[in-house]
C-alpha positions as CSV (number, residue, x, y, z in Angstrom):
1,M,101.4,97.7,85.9
2,R,104.0,96.7,88.5
3,D,103.7,96.9,92.3
4,V,106.3,99.4,93.5
5,A,107.1,100.3,97.1
6,I,109.2,102.5,99.3
7,V,111.3,100.0,101.3
8,A,113.6,102.4,103.2
9,F,113.9,106.0,104.2
10,A,116.6,108.1,105.9
11,Q,117.2,111.7,106.5
12,S,119.8,113.9,108.1
13,A,119.3,116.0,111.3
14,H,118.2,119.3,109.9
15,R,120.2,122.2,111.2
16,R,120.1,126.0,110.9
17,R,123.6,126.1,109.4
18,T,126.1,123.5,108.3
19,D,129.0,125.7,107.2
20,E,131.5,123.0,108.0
21,L,129.8,120.5,105.7
22,S,129.6,120.2,101.9
23,E,126.6,118.7,100.1
24,V,128.5,115.4,99.9
25,D,129.2,115.5,103.7
26,L,125.4,116.0,104.2
27,L,124.5,113.2,101.9
28,M,126.9,110.4,102.7
29,P,125.6,109.4,106.1
30,V,122.1,109.4,104.8
31,L,123.0,107.3,101.7
32,H,124.9,104.8,103.9
33,E,121.9,104.6,106.3
34,V,119.3,103.9,103.6
35,L,121.4,101.4,101.8
36,G,122.3,99.7,105.1
37,A,118.6,99.4,106.0
38,T,118.1,97.2,102.9
39,G,121.5,95.5,102.8
40,L,121.8,96.6,99.2
41,R,125.2,97.5,97.7
42,A,125.7,100.3,95.1
43,N,126.1,97.8,92.3
44,E,122.7,96.3,93.1
45,I,120.7,99.5,92.6
46,G,119.1,99.6,89.1
47,F,118.6,103.4,88.9
48,T,119.6,106.5,90.8
49,C,117.8,109.8,90.7
50,S,118.5,113.1,92.7
51,G,116.7,116.4,93.2
52,S,118.4,119.7,94.0
53,A,118.7,123.3,92.9
54,D,121.7,125.0,91.3
55,Y,120.5,128.3,92.5
56,L,120.9,127.2,96.2
57,A,124.4,125.9,95.5
58,G,125.3,129.0,93.5
59,R,126.9,127.0,90.7
60,A,125.9,125.2,87.5
61,F,125.5,121.4,87.5
62,S,126.1,121.2,91.2
63,F,124.4,117.8,91.4
64,T,127.5,116.2,89.7
65,M,129.6,117.0,92.8
66,A,127.0,115.4,95.0
67,L,127.4,112.2,93.0
68,D,130.7,111.7,94.9
69,G,128.5,110.6,97.8
70,V,127.1,107.8,95.7
71,G,130.5,106.6,94.6
72,A,132.5,106.7,91.4
73,H,132.4,103.0,90.8
74,P,130.7,100.9,89.7
75,P,129.1,103.0,86.8
76,I,125.4,103.7,87.4
77,S,122.3,104.6,85.5
78,E,121.6,108.1,86.9
79,S,119.3,111.1,86.4
80,H,118.6,114.4,88.1
81,V,115.7,116.8,88.4
82,E,116.0,120.5,89.2
83,M,113.1,120.1,91.7
84,D,112.3,118.7,95.1
85,G,113.3,115.1,95.5
86,A,109.7,114.1,95.4
87,W,109.8,114.6,91.7
88,A,113.0,112.5,91.5
89,L,111.0,109.8,93.2
90,Y,108.3,110.1,90.5
91,E,110.9,109.7,87.8
92,A,112.4,106.6,89.5
93,W,108.9,105.2,89.9
94,V,108.3,105.6,86.2
95,K,111.6,103.9,85.5
96,I,110.6,100.9,87.5
97,M,107.1,100.8,86.1
98,T,108.6,100.5,82.6
99,G,110.6,97.5,83.6
100,E,114.0,99.3,83.1
101,A,114.9,98.7,86.8
102,D,113.8,96.7,89.8
103,T,115.3,99.0,92.4
104,A,116.0,102.7,92.7
105,L,117.9,105.0,95.0
106,V,116.4,108.5,95.3
107,Y,118.0,111.3,97.2
108,S,117.8,115.1,97.6
109,Y,119.5,117.8,99.5
110,G,119.6,121.5,100.0
111,K,121.8,124.1,101.8
112,S,119.8,127.2,102.2
113,S,122.0,128.8,104.9
114,P,124.8,130.3,102.7
115,G,122.5,132.8,101.0
116,R,119.1,134.6,101.5
117,V,116.8,131.8,100.4
118,R,113.8,134.2,100.3
119,D,115.4,136.1,97.5
120,V,116.9,133.1,95.7
121,L,113.4,131.6,95.3
122,T,112.3,134.6,93.3
123,R,114.2,133.1,90.4
124,Q,111.3,130.6,90.0
125,L,108.9,133.5,89.1
126,D,107.7,134.7,85.7
127,P,110.8,136.5,84.3
128,Y,108.9,139.2,82.5
129,Y,106.3,140.4,85.1
130,L,107.0,139.1,88.5
131,A,110.7,138.4,88.9
132,P,111.8,142.0,88.2
133,L,109.7,143.1,91.2
134,W,111.6,140.6,93.5
135,P,108.6,139.6,95.6
136,D,110.2,137.1,98.0
137,S,108.6,133.7,99.0
138,V,107.3,135.0,102.4
139,A,105.7,138.1,100.7
140,L,103.9,135.8,98.2
141,A,102.8,133.4,101.0
142,A,101.4,136.4,102.9
143,L,99.3,137.4,99.8
144,Q,97.9,133.9,99.9
145,A,97.3,134.1,103.7
146,Q,95.5,137.4,103.3
147,A,93.3,136.0,100.6
148,L,92.3,133.2,102.8
149,I,91.5,135.6,105.7
150,D,89.5,137.8,103.4
151,A,87.5,134.8,102.2
152,G,86.7,133.8,105.7
153,D,88.6,130.5,105.5
154,T,91.0,131.3,108.5
155,D,92.3,134.0,110.8
156,E,95.6,134.7,112.5
157,P,94.7,132.8,115.8
158,A,93.8,129.7,113.6
159,L,97.1,130.0,111.8
160,A,98.9,130.1,115.1
161,R,97.2,126.9,116.2
162,I,98.3,125.2,113.0
163,A,101.9,126.2,113.8
164,A,101.6,125.0,117.4
165,R,100.1,121.6,116.5
166,N,102.8,120.8,113.9
167,R,105.7,121.8,116.2
168,A,104.2,119.9,119.1
169,A,103.9,116.8,117.0
170,A,107.7,117.2,116.2
171,V,108.7,116.9,119.8
172,D,109.6,113.2,119.3
173,N,111.2,113.8,115.9
174,P,115.0,113.8,116.4
175,Y,115.5,115.3,112.9
176,A,113.4,118.5,113.4
177,Q,114.7,122.0,114.0
178,L,111.7,123.6,115.7
179,T,109.7,121.6,118.3
180,G,107.3,122.3,121.2
181,D,106.1,125.7,122.2
182,V,107.5,128.0,119.6
183,P,106.3,131.6,120.0
184,A,104.2,133.1,117.3
185,G,106.5,136.1,117.2
186,D,106.1,139.4,115.4
187,H,104.7,140.0,112.0
188,L,107.3,139.1,109.3
189,V,105.0,140.1,106.4
190,R,101.4,140.7,107.4
191,P,99.4,138.7,108.2
192,L,102.2,136.1,108.6
193,R,104.2,136.0,111.8
194,T,107.6,134.4,112.2
195,G,105.9,131.3,113.7
196,D,103.8,130.9,110.5
197,C,106.9,130.5,108.4
198,P,109.3,127.5,108.1
199,P,112.8,127.4,109.5
200,V,115.6,128.0,107.1
201,G,118.1,125.2,107.2
202,D,120.2,122.5,105.6
203,G,119.5,118.8,105.2
204,A,119.2,115.7,103.0
205,A,117.0,112.7,102.6
206,A,117.0,109.4,100.6
207,V,114.6,106.6,99.9
208,I,114.9,103.2,98.1
209,L,112.2,101.9,95.8
210,A,111.7,98.3,94.8
211,A,109.3,96.3,92.8
212,G,107.2,93.2,93.7
213,D,108.9,90.4,95.5
214,T,112.2,92.3,95.6
215,A,110.4,94.9,97.8
216,R,109.0,92.1,100.1
217,A,112.5,90.6,100.4
218,L,114.0,94.0,101.4
219,C,111.4,95.2,103.8
220,A,109.1,93.5,106.3
221,R,106.2,95.8,105.5
222,P,106.7,97.7,102.3
223,A,104.9,101.0,101.7
224,W,103.2,100.3,98.4
225,I,102.7,103.2,96.1
226,R,99.1,102.6,95.1
227,G,98.9,105.9,93.1
228,I,101.0,108.9,92.4
229,D,100.4,112.0,90.2
230,H,101.6,115.6,89.9
231,R,100.0,118.7,88.4
232,I,100.8,122.4,88.0
233,E,99.0,125.6,88.4
234,A,99.2,128.5,86.0
235,H,102.5,130.3,86.2
236,A,100.9,133.8,86.5
237,L,99.7,134.3,90.1
238,G,97.2,136.9,88.9
239,V,95.1,134.3,87.1
240,R,94.9,131.9,90.1
241,D,92.6,131.7,93.0
242,L,95.1,131.5,95.9
243,T,92.5,130.2,98.3
244,D,92.3,126.9,96.4
245,S,94.6,124.3,94.8
246,P,92.9,122.6,91.8
247,S,96.2,121.0,90.9
248,T,96.5,119.3,94.3
249,R,92.9,118.1,94.0
250,L,93.4,116.7,90.5
251,A,96.7,115.0,91.5
252,A,94.9,113.4,94.5
253,E,92.0,112.2,92.3
254,R,94.4,110.7,89.8
255,A,96.4,109.0,92.5
256,G,93.2,107.5,94.0
257,A,93.3,109.4,97.2
258,F,89.5,109.8,97.3
259,E,88.7,106.2,96.6
260,R,89.0,105.2,100.3
261,P,89.8,107.1,103.5
262,V,93.4,107.6,104.6
263,D,94.4,107.5,108.2
264,T,97.6,109.7,107.9
265,A,98.6,112.6,105.7
266,E,102.0,114.2,105.4
267,V,101.4,117.5,103.6
268,H,104.2,119.8,102.4
269,A,102.9,123.1,103.8
270,P,105.9,125.4,104.5
271,F,103.5,128.2,105.7
272,T,100.6,127.7,108.0
273,S,98.2,129.2,105.5
274,Q,99.1,126.6,103.0
275,E,97.9,123.8,105.3
276,V,94.4,125.4,105.2
277,V,94.4,125.3,101.4
278,L,95.7,121.7,101.3
279,R,93.3,120.3,103.8
280,K,90.4,121.6,101.7
281,A,91.8,120.4,98.4
282,L,92.7,116.9,99.8
283,R,89.4,116.6,101.8
284,L,91.3,115.9,105.1
285,G,88.9,115.9,108.1
286,D,89.7,115.8,111.8
287,E,89.8,112.0,111.7
288,V,93.0,112.1,109.6
289,R,96.3,112.6,111.5
290,V,98.0,115.4,109.6
291,N,101.8,115.8,109.8
292,P,102.6,113.6,112.7
293,S,106.3,114.3,111.9
294,G,105.8,118.0,112.4
295,G,105.9,118.8,108.7
296,A,107.8,121.5,107.0
297,L,107.0,123.9,109.8
298,A,109.3,121.9,112.0
299,A,112.1,121.3,109.4
300,N,112.2,122.6,105.9
301,P,115.3,121.7,104.0
302,V,114.5,123.2,100.5
303,M,114.5,120.6,97.8
304,A,114.3,117.7,100.3
305,A,111.2,118.6,102.4
306,G,108.8,117.1,99.8
307,L,110.7,113.9,99.6
308,I,110.7,113.8,103.4
309,R,106.9,113.9,103.4
310,L,106.8,110.7,101.3
311,G,109.5,109.2,103.4
312,E,107.8,110.0,106.7
313,A,104.5,108.6,105.4
314,A,106.2,105.5,104.2
315,A,108.1,105.1,107.5
316,R,104.7,105.0,109.4
317,V,103.5,102.3,107.1
318,H,106.8,100.4,107.7
319,R,106.3,100.6,111.5
320,G,102.6,99.5,111.3
321,E,101.4,102.9,112.5
322,S,99.5,103.6,109.3
323,D,97.6,101.3,106.8
324,R,96.8,103.9,104.1
325,A,98.7,107.2,104.1
326,L,98.7,110.2,101.8
327,A,101.9,112.1,101.0
328,H,102.0,115.5,99.3
329,A,104.9,117.6,98.0
330,T,105.0,121.1,96.6
331,S,107.4,123.4,94.7
332,G,107.2,127.0,93.5
333,P,105.3,130.0,94.9
334,C,101.9,129.6,96.6
335,L,101.6,125.8,96.0
336,Q,102.3,126.1,92.2
337,Q,103.4,122.5,91.6
338,N,101.9,119.7,93.6
339,L,102.5,115.9,93.8
340,V,100.3,113.5,95.7
341,A,101.0,109.8,96.4
342,V,98.9,107.2,98.2
343,L,100.9,104.6,100.2
344,E,99.5,101.4,101.7
345,G,100.7,98.5,103.8
346,E,100.3,94.9,102.6
347,S,97.4,94.2,104.9
348,A,95.5,97.3,103.6
349,H,95.8,96.1,100.0
350,A,94.7,92.6,100.9
């Protein structure tokens, strides 16, 4: 087993619309920033992996155009996942663990503004039973929220407090879309109000991974990936308990999250009700600072928000604000797919 760390993280300012920017325009400043933070050049990166969705772009193999942001020369070892960038990071981590590379560039991006993302995401559903009904992402999250309320796990005022806490935490985050005192608003789909739902927007993010002494040379305090795992729920929503997330719990267990306490957690909860589920599955008490960046309720670039959770957790380790952090990413309806990573600073490992 090799020691692998996140040594740099960068993200764009997440905006409601970026009509004037292509995906490459979104990506290039982020890629330049993350490479500049390490001093690496393109020909020094051992592996490159990206995450995005053709459905958002409205064209097949859209990720090939985004490669223009990486550069046409020199030739690179490259891969892509049709998932949030957190899963691209997992592939890059595997690549380094096998000894095929010592460094990796991981990036992801999403432009949700050109279309109606609530409808686009229905294409993730079971094509025989659910997709023909076109239940959008907010409606499905509302089913989960109502199940939690019926089970006595939360109520509407508690959900409003979750939204307020996340957006208050984002006041000092220059990349966030929604910060401070955001009104709860009217019901969008009961019991969820507009304030319980994530902002729709465009954005990009990137991280650099490195192994062993290479990581130490590139970063003063690398965020070591002490464990990482991802699991999936049953595809059919009708056979799941929407008030719980066994896949998140199992991924956290396999990643070693329960072996010792964490001081920080960046959880990918686009809806307030999902934070309730994740806190329970990840055993996060009040002593853990959850989403100091504001989380996905402050900025939710689809296909990049999960990678941002890992990047934000790593950045806190880099700055010495966290010794042992947990990062979570999700994809699919009602927390269908879940990835958990545990990040530590050098002193915590020692």
